N, C-alpha and C positions, 0 to 999 in steps of 0.2 A: 277465887281469892283475889282481893285487890292488892296490887303491888305499888300503890301510890305512896310516896314518902309522907310521913306524918309531919305535922307542924312541930317545930322545935323552938325553944327559946333562942332569940337572936344571938345572945352572948355565947351560946354553946354550939350553934348550928355550923359556923364556919370551921371550927376545929374538928367536929365530927365529919363534916362534909369532906374535909381534906383527906382524912383516912379512907372515907368511902370512895372518893375518886381514885385514890391510889389503888384500891382493890379492883376497881373497874379497869384501870390500865393493866394491872397484873393479869386479870382473867383474859383480857384481849391478847396480851402477849403469849399467854400459855396455850390458848386454843389451837391455833395453827401449828405451833411448835410440837404439839402432840401428834399431828398427822405427818409432818414433813419427813421424819426418819422412816416412816412406814410406806412412803410412796413406792419404793421398789417392789414391795409385796403386792400392791394393787396392780402395778404394771405387769408383774409376772402372772398374777391370777387372771387378768383379762387378756394376756398374750398380746400386748400392744407393741407395735413397731415404734422405733425411736421417733419417727416423724409424727405418728398419731399421738404418742405420749406427750410430745412437746406441744402439740395443738391443744390437747386436753388440759394441760397445766396452764396454758395461756387463758383459760376460761376464768380463772380466779381474778387476775388483774383486769380482765375485760369486764367482769361483773362490777368491780370496784369503779371503773371508769363510767359505766352506764348509769350506775345509781348514785354516784358521789355528788352530783350537782343538786340532787333533791334533798340533801341532808338539811340545808338551811331552812327550807320551808317546813320540813317535818319537825324541826326543833321548835318552831313557832307554834305549831299545832299541838304537839305532844309534850314538849319540854325536853331539855337536853339530857337530864339524868334518866328520865323514864325511857327516852328513845335509846340511849346508850345501853340500857339493860335489855330492852326488847330486841335490839339488834344483836346483842351478845347471845341471847337465846336462839335467834334465827341463825347466827353463824354456827353455833353448836349443832343445830339441827341439820344445816347444810353439810357440814363436815361428816356428821353421822350418816347422812344419806349417801355421801360419796363412797363410804366403805361398803355400802350395800348395793351399789350400782352394778348391774349385771352386764352392761355394755358401755363402750366408750362414750356414746352420746349421752347416756344418763349420768355418767360420771362427770362429763363436762357441764351438764345442766346443774348438778348438785354443787360443783365448784363455782359456777357462775352465781348461784344464789348465795353461797358462803362468802364470795368475794364482795358482792353487793352489800351484804349485811355488815361485813367487816369494815367497809369504807364508811358506812353510815355510823357505826359504833365509834370509829376513829374520830370523826368530826364531832359527834355528840359528846364524847367523853372529854375532848379537848375544850369544847365550848363550856361544859360545866366546870372543868378545871379552871378555866379563865374567869368564870363567874365567881368561883371560890377565891381565886387570886385577887379579884377586885375587892372582895370583902376583907381580905387580909391587908391589902394596901402595900404589899411587897411581893417580890417574885417568888413563886413556888412551882411554876409550870415545868421547869426542868427536872424537878424531883419526880414528877409524875412519869416523865419519859424514862428516867432511870429505873423506876419501878417496872415499867413495861419491859425493859431489858431483863430484869430479874424474872419476870413472868415467862419470857421466852426461854430462859435457861431452865426454869423449873419445868416447863412443858417438855423441853428436850430430855431432861432427866426422867420425867414420867414415861416418855416413849421408850427411852433406852431401858428403863427398868422393866417395862411390859415386854419388850423383846427378849430381854435376858431371862425372864420368868416364863417365856412361851405363852403369854396371855394372848388369846385370839384377837385379831385386829378389831373385830366388831365389838367384842366385849370391852376392850381397852378404850375405844372411842366413845362407846356408850357411857361407861363409868366416868371418864374424864369430862365429857360434854355435860352430863347431868351435874357433876360436882361443881364445875366452873359456872354453870348457869345458875345453880342454887346460890352460890357465893355472891354472884352479881345481884340477885334479887334481894339478898340480905343487905348488901351494901347500899342498895337503893333507899332503904328505910332511913339512912342517915345522911343522905344528900340534902342540899338546900331545898326547902319545900316549894311547891307550886311551879307554875310554868316560868320560863325565863322572862325577865323584864323586857318589855317591848321597845326600849329606848333605842334611839340611833346612837351609834358609837360616837364618842367625843362630846357628848352632851354634858358630861360631868354629873353633879348632883349626887344622889344616893343610889346604891345598889343593895337590895336585900336589907335595907335599913342601915347600911354601912356606907361610909364615904367612898365614892368611886375614885379610883386613883388614876383616871385617864382623861380628865377634862382638858379642853383646849388650852387652858392657861398654863398647864404644867407638862405638856407633852414634849417640849423641847425641840419640836420640829418647826422650822420657819415656814410661814405661809400656810398654816394649817387650814384656815378658812378657804383658801384658794383650792385646797386639795379636793373639795367637794365637786369641782368641775370635772366633767367627764374625761377630758384629755389628761389632766393631772392625775385623776384616779387610776386611769389605765397605766400610766407610767409607774405609779406606786405599786400597783398589783404586779406589773412586770418585774420590778426590782425585787419584790418579796418572793415571787416565784423563782427568780434567779438565785436568791439566797437559799430557799428550800431545796432547789435542785442541786445546789452545791453540796448540801448535806447528803442527798440521796446518791449522787455520783460517788462520793467518798464511800458510803456504805456498800454500794454495788461493787466498787473496786475490791473490797474485802470479801464480799460474798462470792463473787463470780471469778475473780482473776488473781487474787493474792497467791493462793496455793499453786495455781498453774504457772504463774510467773516465777515464783521461787523455785519450784521443782523442775520445770522444763527448761527455762531460760537461764537460771542461775545454778542449776545442778544441786539444789538442796535435797537431802533425803526427805521422804514423805512426812516423817514425824516433825521435822524442822519446817517443812513447807507450810504446814498448818499454822505455824506461828504467826504468819502475817495476819490472818483473819482473827486469831485469838488476841493478838496485840491491838488491832484496831478496835475490836468490840470492847475489850477490857479498858482501854484508854478512854473510849467514848463514854463508858459507864462512869468512870471516875470523874471525867469532865462534867457530866450531868449532875453528879453529887455536889460538885463544887460550884456549879454555874449560878445558882440562884443568889448566893452571897456575892459573887463577882458582879452580877447584873445590878444588884442593889447598890453596890459600892461605886462601880465605874460607869454604869449605864449600858443599855442594850447595844448601842452603836459601837462603843469602844470594845466591848467583849466580842461582838460578832466580827468586827474588823480585825482584831487580834487573832481570832480563830482562823479567819481566811488566810492571814499572813502565815500562821503556823502550818496550815495545809500546804500552801504554795512553797514555802522554804523547805519543810520536812520532806515532802515527796519529790520536790524538785531536786534536792541534793541526792536523795536516794536513787533517782533515775539518772542523774548526771554522773555519779560515781557508783556504779552498781556493785553491790556485794550483798551477801546473805544477811549479815548482822545489820548493815546500814539500811537495807530494804525493810526488814522487820521493824527497825526503829522508825523509818519513814512512815510505814502504815500506822504505827502507834501514834506518831505526831498528827497524822491526818485524822485519826479517830478522835484524839483529844480536841483538835481544832474544830471538828464538825459537831461537837457535843451540843452546842446551843443553836445551831443553824435552823433546824426544822421548828423547834419550839419558838424561837424568836420570830420567824416568819409567820407562824400561826397566831402568836399573840398580837403582833402588829396588824395582821390582816383583820382580826376581830375588832381592832380599834380604828379601822379606817373611817375617817369622817364622812358623813353622808350616807353610810350604809347601816342597815339594821344589824344588831348583834347576830353573828352566825353566818351572815351572807358573805363577807370577805373571807372568813375562815373557810367556808365551803368552796369558794372559787379557787383560792390558792391551794388548798388540799387537792382538789381535782386536777389542776394543772400540774402540780407536783407529781401526782401519780402517772400522768402522761409522760413526764420526763423520766420517771423511774422505769417505765415500760420501754422507753426508747434507748436508755443508756447502754444496756448490754449489746444490742446490735451495733450501736455506734462504735463502741470500743472494739468489737469483733471485726467490723469492716476495716478500721484503721490497722488493727493487728494483722489481718490478712494481707494488707497492702504493704505495710512497712515494719511489722513486728510488734509484739505485745508491749515491749518497752516504750515504743512511740505511742501506742494506743493508750497507755496509762498516763501519758502527758495530760489527758483530760482532767486528771485530779489536781495537779498544781494550777492548771488554767482555771479550774472551777474555784480554787482558792483565791486567785486574783480577781475573778468576777465577783466573788463575795466581798472582797475589800472595796471594790468600786460601788457595788450596790448597797452596801451597808449605810451609806449616807442617808437613806430614807428612814432609818430606825431612830427611835427616841433616844435623846441624850439624858433624859430624866434620871436622877439618882435618888436613892432613898436616904433620908437623914439617918445618922448612926443610931439614934435612939429607936428607930423603927425597924432596923434590920433583923432584930430578934424579938422574941416575945409573942404575945397573943395577938389575935386579929384586931383590926382597928375598931375602936368603940363606936357604937351607934351614935349618929348625930340627928337622927330623925326626931321630929317633935312627938311628944306623947299624944296618944289618942284617947 
C-alpha cells in the first residue's frame, strides 16, 4: 500500500497540512511517553543492576546522536512528511522490540534504533512544519511544539491507564505503537504533496505555490549576504545552538532536578516537590500556545530575548532567595521563558542563507541533542562539588546566554492583517 500524500488543491493544502503536521507532532510525543512509566518493569524483568540499567537507557540518546546528522540528506531524497511518517513507524517498532528484548544487549539495541528513528522523525516533522509555515506566511511552529507536549501527556495517561488495568507490557506497547503509527500514516495523506522544494534558504520566491516569507529583503538581519561565508555561518550556527541548548537546559532542570531540589534541599513534601516540574511544563505549554502571535507581533528576536530575561530573572531570584513557593514560581517562569527557544532556533536554522532547506535544521538539532545529553552530568558534577542550588545556576546563566545570542534572530514582524486568517494566497503564475 502506498503512503504517498496525494495532490491537493493549493488553496486547501496548507490548512490541511497544518492539522496533519500537528498530528505527527502528537504521535511523536506520545510514543516514548507510553514506554517511560513502564521502564521499571523492564528493569525488574531483566534483573538489571543500576549501572547496567543506566547504560542501557543511554542507548536511546546515543542512537539519536548517531543518526541525527543524516536527517537532512534523507529529507531531500524521501521528503520531509514521508520521512517523518516512516521514522514514526520505525520508532514504534523499536520501542515494541525493546519490551520483547530478553537481554540487556538486545534492549540497548532496540532503544538505539528507536532513538535514531525518533531523531530523524523530529527533524523531518519540524522541516515539514516550517514548510507549511512558509506557506502560511506567519508563525505557526510553536503551536506544533505545544501539540507535542499534549502528545506526551496523552502517552503518559495511556501508560498509566494500562498499568492501572494490568494490561501486559507487550500488549500495551503493541496496541499503542500500532495505533500511533496508523494515525501518522493517515496524517501523511494530508501533508503538502511531493518532495520538499530544493531551494537554498533565503532565496525568497515561492514555496508550494505560495509566497515564501523568508527572503533576504525581509529577514531583518543585517549583513545577510555575508552570512553565506563559512566563518559567519559557523557563528550563526553556534548562536542558534546556544539558544536551543538554553531551552534544553531549562527542560532538563525540571525533568532531572526540580523535585530533588525542592524535596531534599528545601524540605518540601513529595507531593509539593513534584510541583516544580509540573509548573515548568505547564507554563512552557501555555507559552507555546501564545508564542506564535507574539512572534508575529514583536518579532522572533524580541520574543526570544524576553524569554531569556524571564528565565534569568525568574530562576535567579528563586535561587538567590530560596523558598518552596518562590522556587516553584521560578521554575514556572523558566518554563514560560523557554517556550519559544527550541522552535526559534530550528526555524532560524532552516532559514540560514547558503544552506539547503533542512541542512541547518539538522545540524542545530544534532548539536542541541549533544547538549541535552551533557547537561545532567554537568549539573550533577557542580552539585557534588558545591551543592544542587549552585548547580542550578546553569539555568539563569543559560537565560543570560540566550539574551546575548538572540541578536542573530530575525526582527521581521507580521503586519496586523496577516496575523490571523487563512494561508497566504498563491502568487504563482497560471500554467
